[in-house]
All heavy atoms as TSV, in Angstrom:
chain	resi	resn	atom	element	x	y	z
A	1	MET	N	N	-36.016	-13.211	2.808
A	1	MET	CA	C	-34.817	-13.876	2.380
A	1	MET	C	C	-33.637	-13.272	3.139
A	1	MET	O	O	-33.499	-12.068	3.241
A	1	MET	CB	C	-34.650	-13.685	0.876
A	1	MET	CG	C	-33.407	-14.346	0.349
A	1	MET	SD	S	-33.105	-13.983	-1.371
A	1	MET	CE	C	-33.975	-15.307	-2.130
A	2	THR	N	N	-32.774	-14.115	3.667
A	2	THR	CA	C	-31.619	-13.675	4.432
A	2	THR	C	C	-30.338	-14.053	3.700
A	2	THR	O	O	-30.188	-15.178	3.262
A	2	THR	CB	C	-31.603	-14.343	5.824
A	2	THR	OG1	O	-32.833	-14.074	6.466
A	2	THR	CG2	C	-30.452	-13.854	6.647
A	3	TYR	N	N	-29.466	-13.067	3.572
A	3	TYR	CA	C	-28.169	-13.324	2.958
A	3	TYR	C	C	-27.122	-13.395	4.066
A	3	TYR	O	O	-27.127	-12.585	4.983
A	3	TYR	CB	C	-27.781	-12.199	1.992
A	3	TYR	CG	C	-28.655	-12.151	0.775
A	3	TYR	CD1	C	-29.731	-11.294	0.699
A	3	TYR	CD2	C	-28.383	-12.974	-0.299
A	3	TYR	CE1	C	-30.539	-11.249	-0.418
A	3	TYR	CE2	C	-29.180	-12.938	-1.431
A	3	TYR	CZ	C	-30.257	-12.069	-1.495
A	3	TYR	OH	O	-31.036	-12.042	-2.601
A	4	SER	N	N	-26.247	-14.343	3.956
A	4	SER	CA	C	-25.177	-14.422	4.946
A	4	SER	C	C	-23.842	-14.160	4.256
A	4	SER	O	O	-23.657	-14.489	3.088
A	4	SER	CB	C	-25.152	-15.790	5.626
A	4	SER	OG	O	-24.842	-16.782	4.669
A	5	ASN	N	N	-22.994	-13.554	4.974
A	5	ASN	CA	C	-21.667	-13.264	4.463
A	5	ASN	C	C	-20.849	-14.551	4.511
A	5	ASN	O	O	-20.675	-15.148	5.558
A	5	ASN	CB	C	-21.012	-12.169	5.313
A	5	ASN	CG	C	-19.685	-11.721	4.745
A	5	ASN	OD1	O	-19.187	-12.274	3.783
A	5	ASN	ND2	N	-19.133	-10.703	5.362
A	6	THR	N	N	-20.321	-14.973	3.374
A	6	THR	CA	C	-19.552	-16.212	3.344
A	6	THR	C	C	-18.078	-15.982	3.629
A	6	THR	O	O	-17.337	-16.922	3.827
A	6	THR	CB	C	-19.688	-16.904	1.969
A	6	THR	OG1	O	-19.253	-15.996	0.960
A	6	THR	CG2	C	-21.112	-17.332	1.719
A	7	LEU	N	N	-17.654	-14.722	3.648
A	7	LEU	CA	C	-16.263	-14.425	3.950
A	7	LEU	C	C	-16.076	-14.323	5.456
A	7	LEU	O	O	-16.938	-13.820	6.167
A	7	LEU	CB	C	-15.837	-13.102	3.298
A	7	LEU	CG	C	-15.881	-13.070	1.776
A	7	LEU	CD1	C	-15.576	-11.671	1.275
A	7	LEU	CD2	C	-14.911	-14.067	1.193
A	8	PRO	N	N	-14.951	-14.800	5.961
A	8	PRO	CA	C	-14.728	-14.690	7.404
A	8	PRO	C	C	-14.581	-13.231	7.818
A	8	PRO	O	O	-14.116	-12.398	7.059
A	8	PRO	CB	C	-13.421	-15.462	7.630
A	8	PRO	CG	C	-12.750	-15.492	6.309
A	8	PRO	CD	C	-13.839	-15.420	5.275
A	9	ASN	N	N	-14.983	-12.950	9.020
A	9	ASN	CA	C	-14.851	-11.606	9.568
A	9	ASN	C	C	-13.368	-11.310	9.774
A	9	ASN	O	O	-12.675	-12.015	10.490
A	9	ASN	CB	C	-15.608	-11.528	10.894
A	9	ASN	CG	C	-15.579	-10.135	11.477
A	9	ASN	OD1	O	-14.842	-9.272	11.020
A	9	ASN	ND2	N	-16.388	-9.923	12.483
A	10	ALA	N	N	-12.868	-10.253	9.124
A	10	ALA	CA	C	-11.445	-9.936	9.182
A	10	ALA	C	C	-10.983	-9.654	10.611
A	10	ALA	O	O	-9.857	-9.948	10.969
A	10	ALA	CB	C	-11.149	-8.738	8.290
A	11	ALA	N	N	-11.857	-9.092	11.436
A	11	ALA	CA	C	-11.476	-8.775	12.810
A	11	ALA	C	C	-11.300	-10.041	13.646
A	11	ALA	O	O	-10.596	-10.031	14.640
A	11	ALA	CB	C	-12.528	-7.872	13.444
A	12	CYS	N	N	-11.940	-11.128	13.233
A	12	CYS	CA	C	-11.871	-12.376	13.989
A	12	CYS	C	C	-10.869	-13.366	13.413
A	12	CYS	O	O	-10.617	-14.400	13.998
A	12	CYS	CB	C	-13.242	-13.044	14.028
A	12	CYS	SG	S	-14.474	-12.046	14.873
A	13	THR	N	N	-10.336	-13.076	12.251
A	13	THR	CA	C	-9.398	-13.976	11.606
A	13	THR	C	C	-7.975	-13.598	12.002
A	13	THR	O	O	-7.577	-12.456	11.820
A	13	THR	CB	C	-9.537	-13.881	10.065
A	13	THR	OG1	O	-10.893	-14.130	9.726
A	13	THR	CG2	C	-8.636	-14.882	9.380
A	14	PRO	N	N	-7.215	-14.549	12.533
A	14	PRO	CA	C	-5.839	-14.211	12.893
A	14	PRO	C	C	-5.025	-13.900	11.644
A	14	PRO	O	O	-5.195	-14.539	10.610
A	14	PRO	CB	C	-5.330	-15.464	13.594
A	14	PRO	CG	C	-6.233	-16.560	13.188
A	14	PRO	CD	C	-7.539	-15.923	12.818
A	15	SER	N	N	-4.182	-12.886	11.748
A	15	SER	CA	C	-3.370	-12.530	10.590
A	15	SER	C	C	-2.194	-13.485	10.485
A	15	SER	O	O	-1.701	-14.003	11.471
A	15	SER	CB	C	-2.889	-11.093	10.697
A	15	SER	OG	O	-2.058	-10.964	11.813
A	16	ARG	N	N	-1.786	-13.719	9.270
A	16	ARG	CA	C	-0.628	-14.571	9.022
A	16	ARG	C	C	0.454	-13.739	8.392
A	16	ARG	O	O	0.197	-12.948	7.505
A	16	ARG	CB	C	-1.004	-15.707	8.071
A	16	ARG	CG	C	-1.988	-16.658	8.665
A	16	ARG	CD	C	-2.190	-17.837	7.737
A	16	ARG	NE	N	-3.240	-18.674	8.268
A	16	ARG	CZ	C	-4.215	-19.184	7.566
A	16	ARG	NH1	N	-4.286	-18.961	6.272
A	16	ARG	NH2	N	-5.132	-19.914	8.123
A	17	LYS	N	N	1.664	-13.937	8.864
A	17	LYS	CA	C	2.794	-13.244	8.266
A	17	LYS	C	C	3.095	-13.900	6.924
A	17	LYS	O	O	3.119	-15.127	6.826
A	17	LYS	CB	C	4.029	-13.358	9.153
A	17	LYS	CG	C	4.168	-12.313	10.181
A	17	LYS	CD	C	5.522	-12.435	10.832
A	17	LYS	CE	C	5.858	-11.175	11.569
A	17	LYS	NZ	N	7.151	-11.282	12.222
A	18	PRO	N	N	3.331	-13.091	5.901
A	18	PRO	CA	C	3.716	-13.697	4.637
A	18	PRO	C	C	5.093	-14.346	4.760
A	18	PRO	O	O	5.902	-13.948	5.597
A	18	PRO	CB	C	3.754	-12.519	3.663
A	18	PRO	CG	C	3.856	-11.309	4.512
A	18	PRO	CD	C	3.265	-11.659	5.846
A	19	ALA	N	N	5.327	-15.348	3.942
A	19	ALA	CA	C	6.623	-16.017	3.966
A	19	ALA	C	C	7.706	-15.007	3.618
A	19	ALA	O	O	7.523	-14.156	2.745
A	19	ALA	CB	C	6.632	-17.163	2.971
A	20	ARG	N	N	8.809	-15.076	4.314
A	20	ARG	CA	C	9.904	-14.147	4.064
A	20	ARG	C	C	10.555	-14.487	2.731
A	20	ARG	O	O	11.005	-15.612	2.514
A	20	ARG	CB	C	10.914	-14.232	5.196
A	20	ARG	CG	C	11.969	-13.179	5.115
A	20	ARG	CD	C	12.829	-13.197	6.343
A	20	ARG	NE	N	13.689	-12.038	6.321
A	20	ARG	CZ	C	14.533	-11.741	7.255
A	20	ARG	NH1	N	14.638	-12.530	8.297
A	20	ARG	NH2	N	15.282	-10.678	7.172
A	21	GLN	N	N	10.583	-13.502	1.863
A	21	GLN	CA	C	11.184	-13.706	0.555
A	21	GLN	C	C	12.687	-13.537	0.670
A	21	GLN	O	O	13.182	-12.748	1.464
A	21	GLN	CB	C	10.615	-12.720	-0.452
A	21	GLN	CG	C	9.134	-12.907	-0.680
A	21	GLN	CD	C	8.595	-11.896	-1.666
A	21	GLN	OE1	O	9.319	-11.060	-2.179
A	21	GLN	NE2	N	7.319	-11.982	-1.929
A	22	THR	N	N	13.403	-14.279	-0.143
A	22	THR	CA	C	14.860	-14.194	-0.134
A	22	THR	C	C	15.355	-13.945	-1.547
A	22	THR	O	O	14.600	-14.046	-2.507
A	22	THR	CB	C	15.487	-15.493	0.403
A	22	THR	OG1	O	15.069	-16.578	-0.420
A	22	THR	CG2	C	15.085	-15.758	1.838
A	23	GLY	N	N	16.611	-13.631	-1.646
A	23	GLY	CA	C	17.204	-13.408	-2.950
A	23	GLY	C	C	17.516	-11.941	-3.168
A	23	GLY	O	O	17.101	-11.068	-2.404
A	24	PRO	N	N	18.251	-11.666	-4.237
A	24	PRO	CA	C	18.686	-10.292	-4.489
A	24	PRO	C	C	17.541	-9.324	-4.768
A	24	PRO	O	O	17.578	-8.173	-4.337
A	24	PRO	CB	C	19.616	-10.411	-5.694
A	24	PRO	CG	C	19.463	-11.780	-6.222
A	24	PRO	CD	C	18.800	-12.610	-5.184
A	25	LEU	N	N	16.508	-9.768	-5.465
A	25	LEU	CA	C	15.384	-8.880	-5.755
A	25	LEU	C	C	14.627	-8.517	-4.479
A	25	LEU	O	O	14.256	-7.363	-4.271
A	25	LEU	CB	C	14.441	-9.519	-6.771
A	25	LEU	CG	C	13.327	-8.628	-7.295
A	25	LEU	CD1	C	13.881	-7.368	-7.928
A	25	LEU	CD2	C	12.483	-9.384	-8.296
A	26	ALA	N	N	14.430	-9.488	-3.606
A	26	ALA	CA	C	13.749	-9.221	-2.331
A	26	ALA	C	C	14.583	-8.279	-1.468
A	26	ALA	O	O	14.043	-7.389	-0.808
A	26	ALA	CB	C	13.479	-10.525	-1.597
A	27	SER	N	N	15.904	-8.455	-1.481
A	27	SER	CA	C	16.783	-7.575	-0.708
A	27	SER	C	C	16.724	-6.149	-1.237
A	27	SER	O	O	16.646	-5.188	-0.463
A	27	SER	CB	C	18.220	-8.081	-0.764
A	27	SER	OG	O	18.319	-9.332	-0.141
A	28	LEU	N	N	16.744	-6.007	-2.542
A	28	LEU	CA	C	16.659	-4.683	-3.147
A	28	LEU	C	C	15.327	-4.023	-2.819
A	28	LEU	O	O	15.271	-2.846	-2.461
A	28	LEU	CB	C	16.844	-4.776	-4.663
A	28	LEU	CG	C	16.758	-3.461	-5.427
A	28	LEU	CD1	C	17.825	-2.491	-4.944
A	28	LEU	CD2	C	16.878	-3.708	-6.913
A	29	ARG	N	N	14.257	-4.792	-2.887
A	29	ARG	CA	C	12.925	-4.266	-2.571
A	29	ARG	C	C	12.868	-3.794	-1.119
A	29	ARG	O	O	12.326	-2.732	-0.819
A	29	ARG	CB	C	11.870	-5.336	-2.824
A	29	ARG	CG	C	10.454	-4.828	-2.733
A	29	ARG	CD	C	9.432	-5.895	-3.082
A	29	ARG	NE	N	9.584	-6.348	-4.455
A	29	ARG	CZ	C	9.774	-7.627	-4.807
A	29	ARG	NH1	N	9.837	-8.576	-3.895
A	29	ARG	NH2	N	9.893	-7.964	-6.072
A	30	ALA	N	N	13.453	-4.562	-0.214
A	30	ALA	CA	C	13.465	-4.193	1.203
A	30	ALA	C	C	14.271	-2.917	1.436
A	30	ALA	O	O	13.856	-2.039	2.202
A	30	ALA	CB	C	14.032	-5.338	2.041
A	31	LEU	N	N	15.410	-2.790	0.766
A	31	LEU	CA	C	16.233	-1.593	0.922
A	31	LEU	C	C	15.538	-0.362	0.358
A	31	LEU	O	O	15.599	0.723	0.946
A	31	LEU	CB	C	17.588	-1.790	0.249
A	31	LEU	CG	C	18.524	-2.787	0.932
A	31	LEU	CD1	C	19.789	-2.979	0.107
A	31	LEU	CD2	C	18.856	-2.365	2.344
A	32	LEU	N	N	14.849	-0.514	-0.765
A	32	LEU	CA	C	14.107	0.615	-1.335
A	32	LEU	C	C	12.958	1.033	-0.427
A	32	LEU	O	O	12.688	2.223	-0.258
A	32	LEU	CB	C	13.599	0.273	-2.732
A	32	LEU	CG	C	14.678	0.152	-3.810
A	32	LEU	CD1	C	14.072	-0.364	-5.114
A	32	LEU	CD2	C	15.398	1.457	-4.026
A	33	THR	N	N	12.293	0.061	0.162
A	33	THR	CA	C	11.211	0.357	1.104
A	33	THR	C	C	11.756	1.093	2.324
A	33	THR	O	O	11.151	2.068	2.794
A	33	THR	CB	C	10.503	-0.943	1.527
A	33	THR	OG1	O	9.956	-1.562	0.362
A	33	THR	CG2	C	9.404	-0.675	2.535
A	34	LEU	N	N	12.889	0.643	2.835
A	34	LEU	CA	C	13.513	1.304	3.982
A	34	LEU	C	C	13.892	2.736	3.633
A	34	LEU	O	O	13.664	3.662	4.417
A	34	LEU	CB	C	14.745	0.519	4.432
A	34	LEU	CG	C	15.520	1.079	5.609
A	34	LEU	CD1	C	14.646	1.162	6.858
A	34	LEU	CD2	C	16.751	0.235	5.871
A	35	ARG	N	N	14.443	2.942	2.452
A	35	ARG	CA	C	14.829	4.296	2.028
A	35	ARG	C	C	13.599	5.202	1.936
A	35	ARG	O	O	13.627	6.347	2.378
A	35	ARG	CB	C	15.558	4.231	0.674
A	35	ARG	CG	C	16.034	5.563	0.205
A	35	ARG	CD	C	17.135	6.079	1.106
A	35	ARG	NE	N	17.436	7.466	0.762
A	35	ARG	CZ	C	17.682	8.401	1.633
A	35	ARG	NH1	N	17.721	8.130	2.907
A	35	ARG	NH2	N	17.926	9.615	1.252
A	36	ARG	N	N	12.516	4.673	1.364
A	36	ARG	CA	C	11.276	5.451	1.266
A	36	ARG	C	C	10.749	5.810	2.652
A	36	ARG	O	O	10.286	6.934	2.881
A	36	ARG	CB	C	10.216	4.658	0.501
A	36	ARG	CG	C	9.903	5.232	-0.838
A	36	ARG	CD	C	8.808	4.476	-1.562
A	36	ARG	NE	N	9.459	3.446	-2.360
A	36	ARG	CZ	C	9.235	2.136	-2.272
A	36	ARG	NH1	N	8.350	1.672	-1.440
A	36	ARG	NH2	N	9.887	1.289	-3.020
A	37	SER	N	N	10.821	4.875	3.577
A	37	SER	CA	C	10.343	5.123	4.943
A	37	SER	C	C	11.171	6.206	5.623
A	37	SER	O	O	10.627	7.086	6.295
A	37	SER	CB	C	10.415	3.839	5.771
A	37	SER	OG	O	9.543	2.882	5.266
A	38	ARG	N	N	12.478	6.145	5.448
A	38	ARG	CA	C	13.340	7.147	6.072
A	38	ARG	C	C	13.139	8.525	5.442
A	38	ARG	O	O	13.191	9.543	6.136
A	38	ARG	CB	C	14.797	6.711	5.990
A	38	ARG	CG	C	15.091	5.561	6.946
A	38	ARG	CD	C	16.509	5.098	6.871
A	38	ARG	NE	N	16.765	4.059	7.875
A	38	ARG	CZ	C	17.803	3.257	7.859
A	38	ARG	NH1	N	18.718	3.368	6.914
A	38	ARG	NH2	N	17.956	2.354	8.788
A	39	THR	N	N	12.906	8.560	4.143
A	39	THR	CA	C	12.624	9.830	3.477
A	39	THR	C	C	11.320	10.423	4.000
A	39	THR	O	O	11.231	11.618	4.267
A	39	THR	CB	C	12.552	9.635	1.949
A	39	THR	OG1	O	13.809	9.125	1.500
A	39	THR	CG2	C	12.251	10.932	1.234
A	40	ALA	N	N	10.309	9.586	4.158
A	40	ALA	CA	C	9.027	10.049	4.696
A	40	ALA	C	C	9.187	10.534	6.131
A	40	ALA	O	O	8.588	11.543	6.522
A	40	ALA	CB	C	7.993	8.929	4.620
A	41	LEU	N	N	10.003	9.849	6.914
A	41	LEU	CA	C	10.253	10.258	8.293
A	41	LEU	C	C	10.877	11.651	8.342
A	41	LEU	O	O	10.504	12.474	9.171
A	41	LEU	CB	C	11.170	9.241	8.979
A	41	LEU	CG	C	11.536	9.507	10.425
A	41	LEU	CD1	C	10.303	9.430	11.314
A	41	LEU	CD2	C	12.588	8.513	10.894
A	42	ALA	N	N	11.786	11.916	7.429
A	42	ALA	CA	C	12.456	13.223	7.393
A	42	ALA	C	C	11.486	14.357	7.074
A	42	ALA	O	O	11.745	15.504	7.428
A	42	ALA	CB	C	13.581	13.199	6.364
A	43	ARG	N	N	10.385	14.050	6.436
A	43	ARG	CA	C	9.416	15.068	6.029
A	43	ARG	C	C	8.322	15.330	7.068
A	43	ARG	O	O	7.488	16.218	6.868
A	43	ARG	CB	C	8.764	14.656	4.714
A	43	ARG	CG	C	9.740	14.639	3.567
A	43	ARG	CD	C	9.064	14.230	2.292
A	43	ARG	NE	N	10.019	14.271	1.197
A	43	ARG	CZ	C	9.932	13.533	0.113
A	43	ARG	NH1	N	8.928	12.706	-0.038
A	43	ARG	NH2	N	10.842	13.623	-0.825
A	44	LEU	N	N	8.309	14.579	8.158
A	44	LEU	CA	C	7.255	14.764	9.155
A	44	LEU	C	C	7.455	16.048	9.942
A	44	LEU	O	O	8.586	16.457	10.222
A	44	LEU	CB	C	7.228	13.577	10.120
A	44	LEU	CG	C	6.836	12.230	9.538
A	44	LEU	CD1	C	6.897	11.157	10.623
A	44	LEU	CD2	C	5.465	12.263	8.894
A	45	SER	N	N	6.345	16.652	10.311
A	45	SER	CA	C	6.398	17.870	11.133
A	45	SER	C	C	6.688	17.491	12.585
A	45	SER	O	O	6.594	16.321	12.971
A	45	SER	CB	C	5.054	18.600	11.064
A	45	SER	OG	O	4.055	17.844	11.726
A	46	ALA	N	N	7.009	18.479	13.387
A	46	ALA	CA	C	7.283	18.241	14.807
A	46	ALA	C	C	6.064	17.631	15.499
A	46	ALA	O	O	6.207	16.755	16.361
A	46	ALA	CB	C	7.679	19.538	15.493
A	47	GLU	N	N	4.885	18.075	15.117
A	47	GLU	CA	C	3.656	17.532	15.705
A	47	GLU	C	C	3.470	16.061	15.328
A	47	GLU	O	O	3.098	15.233	16.169
A	47	GLU	CB	C	2.461	18.360	15.222
A	47	GLU	CG	C	1.169	18.020	15.908
A	47	GLU	CD	C	0.064	18.965	15.466
A	47	GLU	OE1	O	-0.588	18.663	14.446
A	47	GLU	OE2	O	-0.115	19.989	16.143
A	48	GLN	N	N	3.734	15.728	14.085
A	48	GLN	CA	C	3.613	14.336	13.645
A	48	GLN	C	C	4.659	13.456	14.323
A	48	GLN	O	O	4.364	12.320	14.705
A	48	GLN	CB	C	3.753	14.246	12.120
A	48	GLN	CG	C	2.584	14.859	11.377
A	48	GLN	CD	C	2.862	15.010	9.894
A	48	GLN	OE1	O	3.964	15.380	9.487
A	48	GLN	NE2	N	1.849	14.719	9.078
A	49	LEU	N	N	5.868	13.977	14.484
A	49	LEU	CA	C	6.908	13.221	15.182
A	49	LEU	C	C	6.506	12.957	16.624
A	49	LEU	O	O	6.721	11.865	17.149
A	49	LEU	CB	C	8.240	13.970	15.124
A	49	LEU	CG	C	8.914	14.022	13.751
A	49	LEU	CD1	C	10.105	14.961	13.792
A	49	LEU	CD2	C	9.323	12.636	13.289
A	50	CYS	N	N	5.919	13.943	17.251
A	50	CYS	CA	C	5.440	13.785	18.627
A	50	CYS	C	C	4.395	12.669	18.700
A	50	CYS	O	O	4.389	11.883	19.640
A	50	CYS	CB	C	4.873	15.101	19.130
A	50	CYS	SG	S	4.370	15.057	20.855
A	51	ASP	N	N	3.539	12.588	17.695
A	51	ASP	CA	C	2.505	11.554	17.658
A	51	ASP	C	C	3.097	10.145	17.640
A	51	ASP	O	O	2.494	9.206	18.163
A	51	ASP	CB	C	1.602	11.721	16.437
A	51	ASP	CG	C	0.626	12.875	16.573
A	51	ASP	OD1	O	0.453	13.375	17.699
A	51	ASP	OD2	O	0.048	13.280	15.543
A	52	ILE	N	N	4.267	9.995	17.025
A	52	ILE	CA	C	4.883	8.665	16.970
A	52	ILE	C	C	5.980	8.483	18.005
A	52	ILE	O	O	6.687	7.484	18.006
A	52	ILE	CB	C	5.412	8.329	15.549
A	52	ILE	CG1	C	6.504	9.301	15.106
A	52	ILE	CG2	C	4.272	8.276	14.549
A	52	ILE	CD1	C	7.197	8.897	13.819
A	53	GLY	N	N	6.120	9.464	18.897
A	53	GLY	CA	C	7.037	9.331	20.017
A	53	GLY	C	C	8.494	9.626	19.709
A	53	GLY	O	O	9.383	9.100	20.373
A	54	LEU	N	N	8.745	10.446	18.694
A	54	LEU	CA	C	10.113	10.828	18.347
A	54	LEU	C	C	10.274	12.333	18.432
A	54	LEU	O	O	9.303	13.071	18.292
A	54	LEU	CB	C	10.454	10.389	16.915
A	54	LEU	CG	C	10.497	8.896	16.627
A	54	LEU	CD1	C	10.758	8.656	15.150
A	54	LEU	CD2	C	11.561	8.213	17.466
A	55	ASN	N	N	11.502	12.764	18.629
A	55	ASN	CA	C	11.770	14.188	18.535
A	55	ASN	C	C	12.517	14.438	17.227
A	55	ASN	O	O	12.891	13.498	16.516
A	55	ASN	CB	C	12.545	14.701	19.757
A	55	ASN	CG	C	13.903	14.056	19.917
A	55	ASN	OD1	O	14.628	13.827	18.950
A	55	ASN	ND2	N	14.272	13.760	21.161
A	56	ALA	N	N	12.760	15.690	16.909
A	56	ALA	CA	C	13.370	16.042	15.628
A	56	ALA	C	C	14.773	15.449	15.490
A	56	ALA	O	O	15.159	15.006	14.401
A	56	ALA	CB	C	13.408	17.557	15.464
A	57	GLU	N	N	15.519	15.427	16.561
A	57	GLU	CA	C	16.885	14.887	16.512
A	57	GLU	C	C	16.876	13.380	16.228
A	57	GLU	O	O	17.651	12.879	15.414
A	57	GLU	CB	C	17.622	15.189	17.820
A	57	GLU	CG	C	19.034	14.657	17.879
A	57	GLU	CD	C	19.985	15.278	16.862
A	57	GLU	OE1	O	19.650	16.299	16.238
A	57	GLU	OE2	O	21.086	14.729	16.680
A	58	GLN	N	N	15.997	12.647	16.899
A	58	GLN	CA	C	15.897	11.205	16.663
A	58	GLN	C	C	15.502	10.924	15.213
A	58	GLN	O	O	16.051	10.022	14.571
A	58	GLN	CB	C	14.871	10.583	17.611
A	58	GLN	CG	C	15.295	10.570	19.053
A	58	GLN	CD	C	14.147	10.212	19.973
A	58	GLN	OE1	O	13.016	10.673	19.800
A	58	GLN	NE2	N	14.440	9.380	20.974
A	59	ALA	N	N	14.546	11.684	14.713
A	59	ALA	CA	C	14.097	11.500	13.334
A	59	ALA	C	C	15.212	11.821	12.350
A	59	ALA	O	O	15.422	11.105	11.366
A	59	ALA	CB	C	12.876	12.375	13.059
A	60	ARG	N	N	15.954	12.888	12.625
A	60	ARG	CA	C	17.053	13.268	11.741
A	60	ARG	C	C	18.124	12.187	11.697
A	60	ARG	O	O	18.608	11.814	10.632
A	60	ARG	CB	C	17.674	14.592	12.193
A	60	ARG	CG	C	18.739	15.139	11.247
A	60	ARG	CD	C	19.489	16.324	11.846
A	60	ARG	NE	N	20.220	15.989	13.068
A	60	ARG	CZ	C	21.375	15.320	13.094
A	60	ARG	NH1	N	21.933	14.907	11.988
A	60	ARG	NH2	N	21.967	15.075	14.247
A	61	LEU	N	N	18.469	11.648	12.865
A	61	LEU	CA	C	19.476	10.590	12.921
A	61	LEU	C	C	19.028	9.356	12.140
A	61	LEU	O	O	19.813	8.761	11.404
A	61	LEU	CB	C	19.782	10.220	14.376
A	61	LEU	CG	C	20.562	11.258	15.180
A	61	LEU	CD1	C	20.631	10.842	16.647
A	61	LEU	CD2	C	21.953	11.439	14.604
A	62	GLU	N	N	17.791	8.962	12.312
A	62	GLU	CA	C	17.278	7.782	11.597
A	62	GLU	C	C	17.198	8.038	10.097
A	62	GLU	O	O	17.594	7.195	9.290
A	62	GLU	CB	C	15.901	7.382	12.138
A	62	GLU	CG	C	15.300	6.177	11.462
A	62	GLU	CD	C	16.104	4.891	11.647
A	62	GLU	OE1	O	16.786	4.734	12.664
A	62	GLU	OE2	O	16.030	4.026	10.744
A	63	ALA	N	N	16.714	9.194	9.719
A	63	ALA	CA	C	16.546	9.512	8.298
A	63	ALA	C	C	17.883	9.604	7.581
A	63	ALA	O	O	17.969	9.306	6.380
A	63	ALA	CB	C	15.777	10.819	8.144
A	64	ASN	N	N	18.939	9.975	8.294
A	64	ASN	CA	C	20.248	10.134	7.666
A	64	ASN	C	C	21.106	8.877	7.683
A	64	ASN	O	O	22.242	8.902	7.201
A	64	ASN	CB	C	21.013	11.288	8.320
A	64	ASN	CG	C	20.396	12.624	7.970
A	64	ASN	OD1	O	19.785	12.775	6.918
A	64	ASN	ND2	N	20.535	13.583	8.855
A	65	ARG	N	N	20.581	7.781	8.225
A	65	ARG	CA	C	21.334	6.529	8.212
A	65	ARG	C	C	21.495	6.042	6.776
A	65	ARG	O	O	20.630	6.264	5.925
A	65	ARG	CB	C	20.611	5.459	9.024
A	65	ARG	CG	C	20.666	5.715	10.520
A	65	ARG	CD	C	19.802	4.782	11.311
A	65	ARG	NE	N	20.278	3.406	11.236
A	65	ARG	CZ	C	19.723	2.400	11.901
A	65	ARG	NH1	N	18.681	2.615	12.685
A	65	ARG	NH2	N	20.198	1.189	11.788
A	66	ALA	N	N	22.583	5.378	6.501
A	66	ALA	CA	C	22.814	4.821	5.166
A	66	ALA	C	C	21.790	3.731	4.877
A	66	ALA	O	O	21.313	3.051	5.794
A	66	ALA	CB	C	24.222	4.241	5.092
A	67	VAL	N	N	21.457	3.558	3.618
A	67	VAL	CA	C	20.424	2.600	3.242
A	67	VAL	C	C	20.816	1.170	3.647
A	67	VAL	O	O	19.960	0.350	3.961
A	67	VAL	CB	C	20.074	2.706	1.740
A	67	VAL	CG1	C	21.206	2.199	0.878
A	67	VAL	CG2	C	18.782	1.981	1.425
A	68	TRP	N	N	22.091	0.862	3.681
A	68	TRP	CA	C	22.514	-0.483	4.068
A	68	TRP	C	C	22.604	-0.649	5.581
A	68	TRP	O	O	22.823	-1.748	6.074
A	68	TRP	CB	C	23.856	-0.833	3.425
A	68	TRP	CG	C	24.925	0.145	3.735
A	68	TRP	CD1	C	25.707	0.181	4.854
A	68	TRP	CD2	C	25.317	1.259	2.939
A	68	TRP	NE1	N	26.556	1.253	4.802
A	68	TRP	CE2	C	26.345	1.938	3.625
A	68	TRP	CE3	C	24.907	1.754	1.716
A	68	TRP	CZ2	C	26.961	3.068	3.132
A	68	TRP	CZ3	C	25.530	2.896	1.225
A	68	TRP	CH2	C	26.535	3.522	1.924
A	69	ASP	N	N	22.419	0.431	6.331
A	69	ASP	CA	C	22.416	0.379	7.788
A	69	ASP	C	C	21.002	0.001	8.234
A	69	ASP	O	O	20.171	0.836	8.547
A	69	ASP	CB	C	22.823	1.747	8.350
A	69	ASP	CG	C	22.999	1.734	9.857
A	69	ASP	OD1	O	22.934	0.660	10.468
A	69	ASP	OD2	O	23.193	2.830	10.418
A	70	VAL	N	N	20.752	-1.306	8.230
A	70	VAL	CA	C	19.399	-1.805	8.468
A	70	VAL	C	C	19.189	-2.114	9.947
A	70	VAL	O	O	20.148	-2.277	10.700
A	70	VAL	CB	C	19.122	-3.068	7.619
A	70	VAL	CG1	C	19.192	-2.747	6.141
A	70	VAL	CG2	C	20.072	-4.192	7.967
A	71	PRO	N	N	17.926	-2.227	10.364
A	71	PRO	CA	C	17.640	-2.603	11.761
A	71	PRO	C	C	18.281	-3.942	12.110
A	71	PRO	O	O	18.401	-4.829	11.266
A	71	PRO	CB	C	16.115	-2.706	11.789
A	71	PRO	CG	C	15.660	-1.852	10.663
A	71	PRO	CD	C	16.706	-1.966	9.608
A	72	ALA	N	N	18.688	-4.096	13.348
A	72	ALA	CA	C	19.397	-5.298	13.801
A	72	ALA	C	C	18.586	-6.571	13.569
A	72	ALA	O	O	19.149	-7.618	13.232
A	72	ALA	CB	C	19.764	-5.157	15.264
A	73	HIS	N	N	17.273	-6.508	13.738
A	73	HIS	CA	C	16.475	-7.730	13.583
A	73	HIS	C	C	16.411	-8.221	12.146
A	73	HIS	O	O	15.975	-9.330	11.886
A	73	HIS	CB	C	15.056	-7.529	14.162
A	73	HIS	CG	C	14.218	-6.595	13.407
A	73	HIS	ND1	N	14.264	-5.231	13.621
A	73	HIS	CD2	C	13.305	-6.787	12.424
A	73	HIS	CE1	C	13.411	-4.636	12.798
A	73	HIS	NE2	N	12.824	-5.543	12.069
A	74	TRP	N	N	16.846	-7.424	11.171
A	74	TRP	CA	C	16.881	-7.876	9.777
A	74	TRP	C	C	18.051	-8.810	9.517
A	74	TRP	O	O	18.040	-9.579	8.576
A	74	TRP	CB	C	17.015	-6.677	8.838
A	74	TRP	CG	C	15.751	-5.915	8.634
A	74	TRP	CD1	C	14.653	-5.897	9.445
A	74	TRP	CD2	C	15.468	-5.044	7.558
A	74	TRP	NE1	N	13.708	-5.059	8.944
A	74	TRP	CE2	C	14.197	-4.524	7.783
A	74	TRP	CE3	C	16.184	-4.648	6.447
A	74	TRP	CZ2	C	13.598	-3.621	6.902
A	74	TRP	CZ3	C	15.588	-3.758	5.578
A	74	TRP	CH2	C	14.308	-3.252	5.802
A	75	THR	N	N	19.086	-8.728	10.326
A	75	THR	CA	C	20.293	-9.508	10.072
A	75	THR	C	C	20.286	-10.854	10.783
A	75	THR	O	O	21.218	-11.617	10.659
A	75	THR	CB	C	21.542	-8.718	10.496
A	75	THR	OG1	O	21.428	-8.383	11.883
A	75	THR	CG2	C	21.697	-7.451	9.678
A	76	HIS	N	N	19.262	-11.164	11.513
A	76	HIS	CA	C	19.198	-12.444	12.254
A	76	HIS	C	C	18.409	-13.447	11.487
A	76	HIS	O	O	17.544	-13.264	10.778
A	76	HIS	CB	C	18.583	-12.238	13.620
A	76	HIS	CG	C	19.440	-11.353	14.477
A	76	HIS	ND1	N	19.392	-11.387	15.815
A	76	HIS	CD2	C	20.356	-10.405	14.192
A	76	HIS	CE1	C	20.241	-10.505	16.330
A	76	HIS	NE2	N	20.824	-9.899	15.348
């Protein structure tokens, strides 16, 4: 007896971007996510920063940006 997988292979299925959510709750969620990311960036070691192609100064500058100072592509 042979069983076949009925689910598509994830490696062969093109990914779809989720629809962009709008509204105040979505904006707040995005800002909180950005803040969490910047906090995590500030906690990385020099070796980890090197792995992602940043130096300590670049990481410090990004981590210290205000939460409303979002990437340029978010405002388009």
